[in-house]
C-alpha positions, -999 to 999 in steps of 0.1 A, spaced: 0 0 0 14 34 -10 23 58 17 15 96 16 52 102 8 49 79 -22 17 96 -34 33 130 -30 63 119 -52 39 106 -78 20 139 -78 52 159 -80 63 138 -110 30 142 -127 33 180 -124 67 181 -141 54 192 -175 33 219 -158 64 232 -141 86 231 -172 60 250 -193 56 276 -166 94 281 -164 95 286 -202 66 311 -201 83 329 -173 115 333 -193 96 347 -222 77 372 -199 109 386 -184 129 389 -217 149 357 -220 132 347 -253 161 331 -271 168 302 -247 146 276 -263 167 244 -270 176 237 -306 199 213 -324 231 229 -337 231 224 -375 269 222 -375 277 200 -345 244 182 -340 245 191 -302 215 206 -284 221 243 -276 200 275 -274 187 297 -302 208 325 -287 241 306 -291 233 297 -327 223 332 -337 252 349 -319 280 331 -339 284 360 -363 290 384 -334 255 399 -335 234 389 -305 197 385 -314 174 414 -306 143 411 -284 111 431 -287 94 420 -254 57 425 -260 46 399 -234 59 419 -205 39 449 -216 9 427 -219 12 413 -184 18 447 -168 -13 461 -186 -36 434 -172 -21 437 -137 -26 474 -139 -62 470 -149 -67 447 -119 -52 473 -95 -77 498 -109 -105 474 -102 -93 468 -67 -94 505 -60 -131 506 -70 -140 475 -50 -123 485 -17 -155 498 -1 -170 462 -2 -139 449 16 -139 478 42 -175 470 51 -162 438 67 -140 452 95 -122 419 104 -117 409 67 -103 444 60 -78 440 89 -66 407 74 -62 424 40 -41 451 56 -20 428 78 -12 404 49 -8 432 23 -32 414 0 -34 442 -25 3 436 -34 1 398 -28 -29 394 -51 -13 416 -79 18 394 -79 -4 363 -79 -23 376 -109 11 380 -126 18 343 -119 -17 334 -131 -11 351 -164 22 334 -168 14 298 -157 -24 296 -156 -23 286 -119 -30 307 -88 -21 291 -55 -21 306 -20 -16 290 14 -39 300 42 -24 295 76 10 301 92 39 288 72 64 265 89 94 285 100 77 319 99 74 340 131 51 367 119 18 359 136 -2 383 114 9 367 82 -15 339 74 -18 342 36 12 335 13 16 330 -24 29 296 -33 53 292 -63 43 266 -88 79 255 -88 74 242 -52 38 230 -54 22 197 -65 -13 183 -66 -34 156 -81 -45 174 -113 -83 180 -111 -109 180 -139 -135 200 -121 -130 237 -129 -140 244 -92 -112 221 -80 -135 200 -59 -120 168 -71 -86 175 -57 -75 146 -35 -39 155 -28 -19 187 -26 13 198 -10 44 220 -12 81 219 -6 96 240 22 132 250 26 140 256 62 171 259 83 178 231 108 170 255 136 137 265 121 128 228 116 135 220 152 115 249 165 85 242 142 81 205 149 95 198 184 61 206 199 78 223 229 94 190 239 131 189 247 133 152 239 115 157 206 138 186 198 169 165 204 156 137 182 150 161 153 183 178 157 202 145 156 182 135 125 191 167 108 229 164 113 246 165 79 213 168 61 215 205 52 224 213 16 260 224 11 254 241 -23 229 263 -39 222 238 -66 211 250 -100 211 286 -109 179 303 -118 196 319 -148 199 285 -165 176 274 -193 155 254 -168 154 254 -131 139 222 -115 139 220 -77 148 186 -63 120 168 -45 141 153 -16 168 179 -11 168 217 -8 185 237 -35 193 265 -10 226 262 9 223 256 46 187 245 44 168 212 46 138 200 26 105 196 45 76 182 24 41 191 34 14 167 21 -24 169 24 -46 140 13 -84 136 13 -89 100 23 -111 77 44 -102 78 81 -116 58 110 -129 83 136 -138 75 172 -167 97 183 -170 99 221 -198 113 243 -189 118 279 -222 117 298 -205 129 329 -199 164 316 -217 163 283 -186 168 262 -183 154 226 -150 147 211 -135 131 180 -104 109 186 -82 85 166 -98 50 165 -69 35 185 -81 55 216 -108 30 221 -87 9 245 -80 40 267 -117 48 269 -125 12 278 -101 14 307 -117 47 318 -152 32 317 -140 3 338 -126 27 364 -159 47 365 -183 18 367 -178 9 404 -181 46 413 -214 50 395 -200 77 372 -217 78 338 -196 61 312 -182 74 279 -202 63 249 -182 57 217 -188 49 181 -163 43 153 -172 56 119 -153 60 86 -153 94 69 -133 112 43 -112 138 59 -82 160 50 -51 145 66 -19 165 67 17 152 72 51 168 72 82 148 62 119 153 59 134 146 25 144 111 35 108 102 45 111 109 83 76 118 96 77 151 116 40 157 122 6 144 111 -29 155 119 -65 149 108 -88 179 102 -124 181 115 -155 175 94 -160 203 68 -124 216 71 -103 219 40 -66 218 33 -47 251 36 -42 256 -2 -65 278 -22 -60 267 -59 -74 280 -92 -63 265 -125 -72 280 -159 -90 271 -180 -89 234 -169 -105 217 -198 -99 179 -194 -74 186 -167 -52 208 -191 -39 242 -179 -32 270 -205 -22 305 -197 -26 339 -214 12 340 -221 10 306 -238 -14 320 -263 9 347 -275 43 330 -275 42 320 -311 35 356 -322 62 369 -299 88 346 -314 78 356 -349 80 393 -341 115 387 -327 125 369 -359 112 397 -381 130 423 -360 162 404 -364 157 399 -401 151 436 -407 182 444 -385 204 421 -404 191 433 -438 199 469 -428 233 459 -416 240 440 -448 228 468 -471 249 494 -452 281 474 -454 276 453 -485 295 422 -495 332 421 -498 349 404 -527 385 396 -516 408 377 -539 426 350 -520 459 359 -536 457 394 -521 459 381 -485 487 398 -466 513 375 -449 500 360 -417 463 369 -424 434 346 -429 400 353 -443 384 354 -408 408 382 -399 397 401 -430 360 395 -421 366 409 -386 384 440 -398 358 446 -425 329 444 -401 345 471 -378 335 507 -384 371 518 -384 387 486 -397 418 486 -419 425 456 -441 461 452 -454 465 433 -487 491 426 -513 488 446 -545 504 435 -577 499 452 -611 473 434 -632 457 416 -602 421 423 -592 419 444 -561 393 437 -532 361 455 -539 328 459 -521 293 452 -535 265 474 -522 233 460 -536 201 478 -527 178 458 -505 144 457 -520 112 458 -499 103 422 -494 74 430 -471 92 423 -438 81 456 -423 45 451 -433 46 415 -420 61 428 -387 32 453 -384 7 425 -391 23 402 -365 22 429 -339 -15 434 -346 -21 397 -344 -4 397 -310 -29 422 -297 -58 403 -313 -48 369 -299 -42 383 -264 -73 404 -264 -53 434 -250 -53 461 -276 -42 498 -277 -73 510 -259 -69 487 -230 -33 497 -227 -43 533 -222 -30 546 -255 -45 577 -272 -73 566 -294 -71 598 -314 -85 632 -312 -119 622 -326 -128 600 -297 -149 616 -269 -149 605 -233 -180 584 -236 -168 567 -267 -134 560 -252 -151 545 -221 -172 523 -243 -141 512 -262 -123 503 -229 -154 483 -218 -155 464 -251 -118 457 -250 -122 443 -215 -146 417 -227 -118 398 -245 -101 391 -211 -133 390 -191 -132 352 -187 -97 352 -174 -103 381 -150 -135 367 -136 -118 333 -131 -92 350 -110 -117 371 -91 -137 339 -83 -105 326 -67 -102 357 -45 -138 354 -34 -133 318 -25 -101 328 -6 -119 355 13 -147 332 22 -122 308 39 -106 338 57 -139 347 71 -143 312 85 -110 315 103 -120 348 120 
């Protein structure tokens, strides 16, 4: 029978593709758009597009339209939050939680993640190792999160979820010792030599994949938090002596039988019990080697601490806004580089250099390097009757690259649904205030589904916060 640790590893492995795609979309969003792996046509080895295109000494150019798109949508969300603050302020306790947890900033950054990866995840409750008692809401990076991928857009069929924590040994002992000196000593002995000695992979590499069992941060240990919704045997007890009702683990039945045997001669009402099987959320925290640090069973109706929203979640598939426009972004970059190289070629022309004219000690690569420089000097042998080096300056005709670039940029806005009006650009002097407002409202319809999905996540999160008050 599989343990919770085994199921967590399976869920982590199943989410590998989701993490890899999210990492690629993040690279494109923040400008590293030439790092896709390609096969080198000369060597046959796998390298990056940047390496292949940079061989002639001209690094590829990037016209990052995705970042502008993301910033625009986040900006519109901030405008919406300003107009909806009154509803939040009406609930005094909820407003205090928003202020203490700086949810305006936290939700804006979460929307940025939602646009990039199509997933929004927050953890409600105190994080292990954190000392700030007011902070009970935290964004969870998809690079450290795993779950059983649901098919219900509401996420009600999630049966397992968890995240990876990177804690120092001292934080781990304080969090899981349960104020017991003996338990603290046991955990400290277990952690000896377990802390990571190196920082692991650099986030600047093409792909950054955290290890499941070991922390990638130097001096820290991996703690794995797992929540599973599964059948649990529950012992329900009713103490007739004082009227209290409790739910206990099923193995407490023997202790209650002993207590009833002690009460019977004294005439004290006994404790009535009944064992039932119910589905409950069960939590467990493990070290990277599988050592159990803590486990618990939540009460009836309680949920795991993760609020999750995946978009659009058709047949369990997640697709983000950034994913929709990556192909247009790549083609825009290629056209920009094509135009740049055409302009450079037409300005410099092609050099016809007779091999017999090479100066002593020079090679053609030296000639090419000197010729490409703005102040280059090329020494050559001149002999009467021989042809001298000469430069060809052909005129570059209009092959439609600029028109195609303009078309691709328009397609980028059409595919994303975020056009000039939504970006706040001037619609022209002929547009009045009412017409401009109507244009903004119409443009917002294109991303209405995405924004409403995210807002439904925030409402669900706030509902759970109200329950905790």
